[in-house]
C-alpha positions as a Markdown table, in Angstrom:
| # | Residue | x | y | z |
|---|---|---|---|---|
| 1 | Met | 0.0 | -0.1 | -0.1 |
| 2 | Asp | 1.3 | 3.9 | -0.9 |
| 3 | Val | 1.4 | 5.6 | 3.1 |
| 4 | Ala | 1.3 | 9.3 | 3.2 |
| 5 | Phe | 2.2 | 11.4 | 6.2 |
| 6 | Ile | -0.5 | 14.1 | 5.6 |
| 7 | Asp | 0.1 | 17.4 | 7.8 |
| 8 | Asn | -2.0 | 19.7 | 6.3 |
| 9 | Pro | -6.2 | 19.6 | 6.6 |
| 10 | Ala | -6.9 | 20.0 | 2.6 |
| 11 | His | -4.7 | 16.5 | 2.0 |
| 12 | Val | -6.7 | 15.1 | 4.7 |
| 13 | Asp | -10.1 | 16.0 | 2.5 |
| 14 | Ala | -7.9 | 15.2 | -0.7 |
| 15 | Trp | -7.3 | 11.3 | 0.4 |
| 16 | Gln | -10.8 | 10.7 | 2.2 |
| 17 | Ser | -12.4 | 11.8 | -1.3 |
| 18 | Ala | -10.2 | 9.5 | -3.5 |
| 19 | Gln | -11.1 | 6.4 | -1.7 |
| 20 | Ile | -13.5 | 4.8 | -2.7 |
| 21 | Ser | -14.6 | 2.0 | 0.1 |
| 22 | Ser | -17.3 | 0.6 | 2.5 |
| 23 | Leu | -15.0 | -0.1 | 5.4 |
| 24 | Leu | -12.0 | 2.7 | 6.0 |
| 25 | Ala | -9.4 | 1.2 | 8.7 |
| 26 | Met | -8.7 | 3.4 | 11.4 |
| 27 | Asp | -6.2 | 3.6 | 14.5 |
| 28 | Thr | -4.5 | 6.3 | 16.7 |
| 29 | Glu | -1.4 | 6.7 | 18.6 |
| 30 | Phe | -2.0 | 9.1 | 21.7 |
| 31 | Val | -0.7 | 9.8 | 25.0 |
| 32 | Arg | -1.8 | 10.6 | 28.5 |
| 33 | Glu | 0.7 | 9.4 | 31.3 |
| 34 | Arg | 0.3 | 12.9 | 32.1 |
| 35 | Thr | -3.4 | 14.2 | 31.6 |
| 36 | Tyr | -6.8 | 13.4 | 32.2 |
| 37 | Phe | -7.6 | 13.6 | 28.8 |
| 38 | Ala | -5.9 | 11.7 | 26.1 |
| 39 | Gln | -3.5 | 13.8 | 24.0 |
| 40 | Leu | -3.7 | 13.1 | 20.0 |
| 41 | Gly | -0.5 | 11.7 | 19.1 |
| 42 | Leu | -1.2 | 10.4 | 15.4 |
| 43 | Val | -4.4 | 9.0 | 13.4 |
| 44 | Gln | -3.7 | 6.6 | 11.0 |
| 45 | Val | -6.4 | 5.6 | 7.9 |
| 46 | Ala | -6.5 | 2.3 | 5.3 |
| 47 | Ala | -8.5 | 1.9 | 2.4 |
| 48 | Gly | -8.3 | 0.9 | -1.1 |
| 49 | Gly | -4.4 | 0.4 | -1.7 |
| 50 | Ala | -3.5 | 4.0 | 0.4 |
| 51 | Ile | -2.7 | 4.8 | 3.8 |
| 52 | Ala | -2.6 | 8.3 | 5.5 |
| 53 | Leu | -0.8 | 8.9 | 8.6 |
| 54 | Ile | -2.5 | 12.0 | 9.9 |
| 55 | Asp | -0.8 | 14.7 | 12.4 |
| 56 | Pro | -3.9 | 15.7 | 14.5 |
| 57 | Met | -1.5 | 18.2 | 15.9 |
| 58 | Val | -2.0 | 20.6 | 12.9 |
| 59 | Asp | -4.1 | 23.5 | 12.9 |
| 60 | Gly | -7.1 | 22.1 | 10.9 |
| 61 | Asn | -6.4 | 18.7 | 11.2 |
| 62 | Pro | -8.6 | 17.6 | 13.3 |
| 63 | Asp | -11.8 | 19.4 | 11.7 |
| 64 | Ala | -10.4 | 17.1 | 8.7 |
| 65 | Leu | -10.5 | 14.5 | 10.6 |
| 66 | Ala | -14.4 | 15.4 | 11.7 |
| 67 | Arg | -15.5 | 15.6 | 8.0 |
| 68 | Leu | -14.0 | 12.4 | 7.7 |
| 69 | Leu | -15.8 | 10.4 | 10.1 |
| 70 | Glu | -18.9 | 12.1 | 8.9 |
| 71 | Arg | -18.0 | 11.1 | 5.9 |
| 72 | Cys | -17.2 | 7.2 | 5.7 |
| 73 | Pro | -19.9 | 5.0 | 6.2 |
| 74 | Thr | -18.3 | 2.2 | 8.6 |
| 75 | Ile | -15.2 | 2.7 | 10.3 |
| 76 | Val | -13.0 | -0.8 | 11.2 |
| 77 | Met | -11.0 | -0.2 | 14.3 |
| 78 | His | -9.2 | -2.8 | 16.8 |
| 79 | Ser | -10.2 | -2.4 | 20.6 |
| 80 | Ala | -11.9 | 1.2 | 19.9 |
| 81 | Ser | -12.5 | 2.2 | 23.6 |
| 82 | Glu | -9.4 | 4.0 | 24.0 |
| 83 | Asp | -9.1 | 5.8 | 20.3 |
| 84 | Leu | -13.0 | 7.2 | 20.8 |
| 85 | Glu | -12.1 | 8.7 | 23.8 |
| 86 | Ala | -8.7 | 10.3 | 21.8 |
| 87 | Leu | -10.9 | 11.6 | 18.7 |
| 88 | Leu | -14.1 | 12.8 | 20.7 |
| 89 | Val | -11.3 | 15.4 | 22.8 |
| 90 | Ala | -9.8 | 16.5 | 19.7 |
| 91 | Cys | -12.2 | 16.2 | 16.9 |
| 92 | Arg | -15.2 | 16.5 | 18.4 |
| 93 | Arg | -16.9 | 13.3 | 17.0 |
| 94 | Leu | -16.9 | 9.5 | 16.4 |
| 95 | Pro | -17.8 | 7.5 | 13.9 |
| 96 | Arg | -20.8 | 6.7 | 12.6 |
| 97 | Arg | -20.9 | 3.3 | 12.7 |
| 98 | Leu | -18.1 | 1.5 | 13.8 |
| 99 | Phe | -16.8 | -2.2 | 13.7 |
| 100 | Asp | -14.6 | -3.0 | 16.3 |
| 101 | Thr | -12.5 | -6.6 | 15.2 |
| 102 | Gln | -11.7 | -7.0 | 18.8 |
| 103 | Ile | -15.6 | -7.6 | 19.6 |
| 104 | Ala | -15.8 | -9.0 | 16.9 |
| 105 | Ala | -13.5 | -12.0 | 16.6 |
| 106 | Ser | -14.7 | -12.9 | 20.1 |
| 107 | Leu | -18.4 | -13.2 | 18.8 |
| 108 | Ala | -16.8 | -15.5 | 16.0 |
| 109 | Gly | -15.7 | -17.6 | 18.2 |
| 110 | Met | -11.5 | -16.5 | 17.6 |
| 111 | Gly | -11.1 | -16.3 | 22.0 |
| 112 | Ala | -11.4 | -13.1 | 24.2 |
| 113 | Gly | -9.5 | -9.9 | 24.1 |
| 114 | Leu | -7.1 | -10.8 | 20.8 |
| 115 | Ser | -4.5 | -8.5 | 20.6 |
| 116 | Leu | -3.9 | -7.0 | 17.4 |
| 117 | Gln | -0.8 | -8.7 | 16.4 |
| 118 | Lys | -2.6 | -12.1 | 16.8 |
| 119 | Leu | -5.7 | -10.8 | 14.6 |
| 120 | Ile | -3.7 | -10.2 | 12.2 |
| 121 | Glu | -1.7 | -13.4 | 12.5 |
| 122 | Ala | -5.0 | -15.7 | 12.5 |
| 123 | Thr | -7.0 | -13.9 | 9.7 |
| 124 | Val | -4.2 | -12.8 | 7.3 |
| 125 | Gly | -1.6 | -15.1 | 7.9 |
| 126 | Val | 0.8 | -11.7 | 8.5 |
| 127 | Val | 2.9 | -11.1 | 11.9 |
| 128 | Leu | 3.6 | -7.2 | 12.8 |
| 129 | Ser | 6.3 | -6.1 | 14.2 |
| 130 | Lys | 5.8 | -5.0 | 17.6 |
| 131 | Ser | 9.0 | -2.5 | 17.7 |
| 132 | Glu | 7.6 | 0.8 | 18.6 |
| 133 | Thr | 4.7 | -0.8 | 21.3 |
| 134 | Arg | 6.2 | 2.5 | 23.8 |
| 135 | Thr | 7.0 | 5.6 | 22.1 |
| 136 | Asp | 6.3 | 9.2 | 22.6 |
| 137 | Trp | 4.3 | 10.1 | 19.7 |
| 138 | Leu | 3.7 | 13.9 | 21.1 |
| 139 | Arg | 7.2 | 14.9 | 19.7 |
| 140 | Arg | 8.0 | 15.8 | 16.4 |
| 141 | Pro | 9.7 | 14.7 | 13.4 |
| 142 | Leu | 8.0 | 11.2 | 14.1 |
| 143 | Ser | 10.7 | 8.5 | 12.8 |
| 144 | Pro | 10.2 | 6.3 | 9.7 |
| 145 | Ala | 10.0 | 3.4 | 12.0 |
| 146 | Gln | 7.4 | 5.3 | 14.2 |
| 147 | Leu | 5.7 | 5.8 | 11.0 |
| 148 | Ala | 6.1 | 2.1 | 9.5 |
| 149 | Tyr | 4.9 | 0.8 | 12.7 |
| 150 | Ala | 1.5 | 3.2 | 12.6 |
| 151 | Ala | 1.2 | 2.1 | 9.2 |
| 152 | Asp | 1.1 | -1.7 | 9.8 |
| 153 | Asp | -1.6 | -1.2 | 12.6 |
| 154 | Val | -4.3 | -0.1 | 9.9 |
| 155 | Arg | -2.3 | -2.3 | 6.7 |
| 156 | His | -4.3 | -5.2 | 6.9 |
| 157 | Leu | -6.7 | -3.9 | 9.4 |
| 158 | Val | -9.7 | -4.2 | 6.1 |
| 159 | Ala | -8.6 | -7.5 | 4.8 |
| 160 | Ala | -8.5 | -9.0 | 8.6 |
| 161 | Ala | -12.2 | -7.2 | 8.8 |
| 162 | Glu | -13.8 | -9.1 | 5.8 |
| 163 | Val | -12.7 | -12.2 | 7.2 |
| 164 | Ile | -14.1 | -12.0 | 10.0 |
| 165 | Ile | -17.3 | -10.9 | 8.6 |
| 166 | Glu | -17.6 | -13.6 | 6.8 |
| 167 | Arg | -17.4 | -15.9 | 9.8 |
| 168 | Leu | -20.4 | -14.2 | 11.6 |
| 169 | Gln | -22.4 | -14.2 | 8.4 |
| 170 | Ser | -21.8 | -18.1 | 8.7 |
| 171 | Leu | -22.8 | -18.6 | 12.3 |
| 172 | Gly | -26.1 | -15.1 | 12.0 |
| 173 | Arg | -24.3 | -13.2 | 14.3 |
| 174 | Leu | -23.1 | -10.2 | 12.9 |
| 175 | Asp | -26.2 | -8.1 | 14.3 |
| 176 | Trp | -25.0 | -8.9 | 17.9 |
| 177 | Val | -21.2 | -7.3 | 16.5 |
| 178 | Glu | -23.4 | -4.0 | 15.8 |
| 179 | Gln | -25.2 | -3.8 | 18.8 |
| 180 | Asp | -22.7 | -4.5 | 20.6 |
| 181 | Cys | -20.4 | -1.7 | 18.7 |
| 182 | Ala | -23.3 | 0.4 | 18.9 |
| 183 | Arg | -23.0 | 0.6 | 22.6 |
| 184 | Met | -19.9 | 1.2 | 22.8 |
| 185 | Leu | -19.8 | 4.2 | 20.6 |
| 186 | Asn | -23.4 | 5.0 | 22.6 |
| 187 | Ala | -21.0 | 5.2 | 25.7 |
| 188 | Ala | -18.3 | 7.4 | 24.2 |
| 189 | Glu | -20.7 | 9.8 | 23.2 |
| 190 | Ser | -22.5 | 10.1 | 26.3 |
| 191 | Glu | -19.4 | 10.8 | 28.7 |
| 192 | Thr | -21.8 | 10.7 | 32.1 |
| 193 | Ile | -20.2 | 11.3 | 35.5 |
| 194 | Asn | -20.5 | 8.1 | 37.7 |
| 195 | Pro | -22.5 | 9.3 | 39.8 |
| 196 | His | -21.7 | 6.1 | 42.7 |
| 197 | Pro | -18.0 | 5.7 | 42.0 |
| 198 | His | -17.6 | 4.1 | 46.2 |
| 199 | Leu | -19.6 | 0.9 | 44.4 |
| 200 | Ala | -16.3 | 0.1 | 42.0 |
| 201 | Phe | -13.5 | 1.3 | 44.6 |
| 202 | Arg | -12.8 | -2.4 | 46.2 |
| 203 | Pro | -11.7 | -1.1 | 49.6 |
| 204 | Ala | -15.3 | 1.3 | 50.5 |
| 205 | Gln | -16.9 | -2.7 | 50.6 |
| 206 | Arg | -15.4 | -3.2 | 53.9 |
| 207 | Leu | -16.6 | 0.1 | 55.1 |
| 208 | Pro | -19.8 | 1.2 | 57.0 |
| 209 | Ala | -22.2 | 3.8 | 55.7 |
| 210 | Ala | -20.8 | 7.0 | 56.9 |
| 211 | Ala | -17.2 | 6.2 | 55.1 |
| 212 | Gln | -18.7 | 5.5 | 52.2 |
| 213 | Ile | -20.5 | 8.8 | 51.9 |
| 214 | Arg | -17.2 | 11.0 | 52.4 |
| 215 | Ile | -15.6 | 8.5 | 50.2 |
| 216 | Arg | -18.2 | 9.1 | 47.8 |
| 217 | Arg | -17.7 | 12.3 | 47.7 |
| 218 | Leu | -13.9 | 12.5 | 47.4 |
| 219 | Leu | -13.9 | 10.4 | 44.4 |
| 220 | Ser | -16.6 | 12.7 | 42.9 |
| 221 | Trp | -14.7 | 15.8 | 43.6 |
| 222 | Arg | -11.2 | 14.5 | 42.4 |
| 223 | Asp | -13.0 | 13.0 | 38.9 |
| 224 | Thr | -14.2 | 16.6 | 38.7 |
| 225 | Glu | -10.9 | 18.3 | 39.7 |
| 226 | Ala | -9.1 | 16.3 | 37.3 |
| 227 | Arg | -11.3 | 16.7 | 34.5 |
| 228 | Arg | -10.7 | 20.4 | 35.3 |
| 229 | Ala | -6.5 | 20.6 | 35.2 |
| 230 | Asn | -6.2 | 17.8 | 33.4 |
| 231 | Lys | -4.2 | 15.5 | 35.2 |
| 232 | Pro | -4.4 | 12.1 | 35.9 |
| 233 | Arg | -6.6 | 11.0 | 39.1 |
| 234 | Gly | -4.2 | 10.0 | 41.4 |
| 235 | Trp | -1.9 | 13.1 | 41.0 |
| 236 | Ile | -5.5 | 14.7 | 42.6 |
| 237 | Leu | -5.7 | 12.7 | 45.2 |
| 238 | Asp | -4.0 | 8.8 | 45.4 |
| 239 | Asn | -6.3 | 5.5 | 46.7 |
| 240 | Thr | -4.4 | 4.8 | 49.8 |
| 241 | Leu | -5.4 | 8.7 | 51.3 |
| 242 | Val | -8.8 | 8.6 | 50.1 |
| 243 | Val | -9.1 | 5.8 | 52.4 |
| 244 | Arg | -7.4 | 7.4 | 55.3 |
| 245 | Leu | -9.7 | 10.3 | 55.1 |
| 246 | Ala | -12.5 | 8.3 | 54.2 |
| 247 | Glu | -12.1 | 5.6 | 56.8 |
| 248 | Arg | -12.9 | 7.5 | 60.2 |
| 249 | Pro | -14.3 | 10.7 | 60.8 |
| 250 | Leu | -11.9 | 13.8 | 61.5 |
| 251 | Ser | -12.8 | 15.7 | 64.4 |
| 252 | Thr | -11.3 | 18.8 | 64.0 |
| 253 | Arg | -9.9 | 21.1 | 61.3 |
| 254 | Asp | -6.0 | 20.7 | 62.4 |
| 255 | Ala | -6.4 | 16.6 | 62.7 |
| 256 | Leu | -7.4 | 16.8 | 58.5 |
| 257 | Asp | -3.6 | 19.4 | 58.9 |
| 258 | Gln | -2.2 | 17.4 | 60.7 |
| 259 | Leu | -2.7 | 14.2 | 58.3 |
| 260 | Leu | -2.0 | 16.2 | 54.8 |
| 261 | Asp | 0.8 | 18.0 | 56.1 |
| 262 | Ser | 2.3 | 14.4 | 57.1 |
| 263 | Thr | 1.8 | 12.3 | 53.6 |
| 264 | Pro | 3.9 | 12.6 | 50.7 |
| 265 | Gly | 2.2 | 14.1 | 47.8 |
| 266 | Ala | -1.1 | 15.1 | 50.0 |
| 267 | Pro | -2.9 | 17.5 | 48.1 |
| 268 | Arg | -2.1 | 20.5 | 50.6 |
| 269 | Lys | -3.3 | 23.2 | 48.8 |
| 270 | Gln | -6.9 | 21.8 | 48.7 |
| 271 | Arg | -7.6 | 21.6 | 52.6 |
| 272 | Asp | -10.6 | 23.8 | 52.9 |
| 273 | Val | -12.5 | 21.7 | 50.4 |
| 274 | Leu | -11.3 | 18.4 | 51.7 |
| 275 | Trp | -12.6 | 19.8 | 54.7 |
| 276 | Glu | -15.6 | 20.8 | 53.1 |
| 277 | Glu | -16.2 | 17.7 | 51.5 |
| 278 | Leu | -15.4 | 15.6 | 54.6 |
| 279 | Ser | -17.3 | 17.8 | 57.7 |
| 280 | Arg | -20.6 | 18.5 | 56.4 |
| 281 | Ala | -23.4 | 16.4 | 57.7 |
| 282 | Ala | -25.5 | 13.6 | 55.3 |
| 283 | Ser | -27.9 | 14.3 | 53.0 |
| 284 | Ala | -31.1 | 12.7 | 52.2 |
| 285 | Glu | -29.6 | 11.5 | 48.8 |
| 286 | Glu | -26.9 | 10.6 | 50.2 |
| 287 | Arg | -28.7 | 8.1 | 53.4 |
| 288 | Asp | -30.4 | 6.7 | 50.5 |
| 289 | Met | -27.3 | 6.1 | 48.4 |
| 290 | Pro | -26.5 | 2.3 | 47.4 |
| 291 | Leu | -24.0 | 1.2 | 49.4 |
| 292 | Ala | -21.0 | -0.8 | 47.9 |
| 293 | Ser | -20.9 | -4.3 | 49.9 |
| 294 | Asp | -19.0 | -7.6 | 49.9 |
| 295 | Pro | -21.4 | -10.5 | 49.3 |
| 296 | Gly | -22.0 | -12.4 | 51.9 |
| 297 | Ser | -23.0 | -16.5 | 51.8 |
| 298 | Thr | -26.0 | -16.8 | 50.1 |
| 299 | Glu | -24.8 | -13.8 | 47.4 |
| 300 | Arg | -21.5 | -16.3 | 46.8 |
| 301 | Ala | -23.8 | -19.0 | 46.3 |
| 302 | Met | -26.1 | -17.2 | 44.3 |
| 303 | Leu | -23.5 | -15.8 | 41.8 |
| 304 | Lys | -21.9 | -19.1 | 41.4 |
| 305 | Arg | -25.0 | -20.6 | 40.1 |
| 306 | Met | -25.2 | -17.6 | 37.7 |
| 307 | Gln | -21.5 | -18.5 | 36.5 |
| 308 | Glu | -22.0 | -22.3 | 36.2 |
| 309 | Ala | -24.9 | -21.4 | 34.2 |
| 310 | Val | -23.0 | -18.9 | 31.9 |
| 311 | Ala | -20.1 | -21.5 | 31.9 |
| 312 | Thr | -22.1 | -24.0 | 29.9 |
| 313 | Leu | -24.0 | -21.4 | 27.9 |
| 314 | Ala | -20.5 | -20.5 | 26.9 |
| 315 | Ile | -19.9 | -23.2 | 25.6 |
| 316 | Thr | -22.8 | -24.4 | 24.0 |
| 317 | Leu | -22.4 | -21.2 | 21.8 |
| 318 | Asp | -18.2 | -21.6 | 21.6 |
| 319 | Leu | -17.8 | -18.3 | 23.5 |
| 320 | Pro | -15.7 | -16.5 | 26.0 |
| 321 | Glu | -17.4 | -16.7 | 29.3 |
| 322 | Gly | -16.8 | -12.6 | 29.9 |
| 323 | Val | -17.9 | -11.9 | 26.7 |
| 324 | Leu | -20.8 | -13.5 | 26.9 |
| 325 | Ala | -22.0 | -12.2 | 30.4 |
| 326 | Ala | -18.8 | -11.0 | 32.8 |
| 327 | Arg | -18.9 | -11.3 | 36.5 |
| 328 | Arg | -19.6 | -7.6 | 37.2 |
| 329 | His | -22.6 | -7.7 | 35.0 |
| 330 | Leu | -24.4 | -10.4 | 36.8 |
| 331 | Glu | -23.0 | -8.8 | 40.3 |
| 332 | Ser | -25.4 | -5.8 | 39.0 |
| 333 | Leu | -27.9 | -8.3 | 38.1 |
| 334 | Leu | -27.8 | -9.9 | 40.9 |
| 335 | Leu | -27.7 | -6.4 | 43.4 |
| 336 | Glu | -30.3 | -4.4 | 41.3 |
| 337 | Gln | -32.5 | -7.0 | 40.2 |
| 338 | Thr | -32.9 | -5.4 | 36.6 |
| 339 | Trp | -31.1 | -6.2 | 33.6 |
| 340 | Pro | -28.6 | -4.1 | 33.4 |
| 341 | Ser | -27.7 | -2.8 | 29.7 |
| 342 | Ala | -25.0 | -4.5 | 29.2 |
| 343 | Leu | -26.6 | -7.6 | 28.9 |
| 344 | Ala | -29.8 | -6.2 | 26.8 |
| 345 | Gly | -29.8 | -6.8 | 23.0 |
| 346 | Trp | -28.9 | -9.9 | 21.9 |
| 347 | Arg | -27.7 | -11.3 | 25.4 |
| 348 | Arg | -30.9 | -11.6 | 27.2 |
| 349 | Pro | -33.0 | -13.9 | 25.1 |
| 350 | Leu | -29.8 | -16.4 | 25.8 |
| 351 | Leu | -29.0 | -15.5 | 29.0 |
| 352 | Glu | -32.7 | -15.1 | 30.1 |
| 353 | Pro | -33.4 | -19.3 | 30.6 |
| 354 | Ala | -29.7 | -20.0 | 31.8 |
| 355 | Ile | -30.0 | -17.2 | 34.8 |
| 356 | Gly | -33.3 | -15.6 | 35.4 |
| 357 | Phe | -33.6 | -17.5 | 38.4 |
| 358 | Ala | -31.5 | -14.9 | 40.2 |
| 359 | Ile | -34.5 | -12.4 | 39.7 |
| 360 | Arg | -36.4 | -12.6 | 42.3 |
């Protein structure tokens, strides 16, 4: 395939106009070690017999990429969730329709969580290089080795997708992939802030309600502050300090000051805000909020029965158990007594006869 490095928005439009294809392969390279939001460093696209490596750091290119995403009927990506986040931040646009080859491969019975290298080798018999897996994609100029590595990420992706699509069609599962990819796009676009971050915070399970209220407040504040400052959450407030601040009430402001002053890396400049979060009385909404809990023996036994039923069904369907129903979604079903959205669509009609006994 011909490979072009594009640092001009007009050339992005011209490249896209010259390619006539129902499927366009796309990948991104981004950096997020020092920021909350991913920083897009390169976007690779391939269609027909051509590859374009588009520099999103050039003025006008993010808008040109947005036009490309809008015009292309189907974008093929591999393990796309973080790429979608990076595209949305940089271009304020997502693909109209997505075909994720990692999702598709799992539903085609090829295994869960296949890497791009393993997928390409399994479908088209090509072994990709891994030489530039850790590199700074924000530095310029990019080296020939970096550009070659980036081009390989999309060079064979459409061909791999076509192999998987044929297999899915024979199994009657192409619609399953479309549903899962549509849900991934919806999740990326919604950007909803989790109202109950403490539920996924494992240390909260062993703490009483009052401490969980404080953990929820701290985690919510941390996320808001991380977004505002565009810094990783752990740079704002690390998990260990979250637990220390929340597990027992601090009787005075001096007690908070002493804890912050004695803890390396503590956000001392935010002591006023932290005191407010930790000291105010619980609201009615907080007193009624769901609590994180470690399942008791009855719940554990029920969850085990559900997992065994899913495992049996997964063998019948030749699907990975976690792809059919992840443990966290089974736990949600058991706790909330309603079907989570992740188990809706094609999954629920298959799962309901097998695990419907969990709904009281």
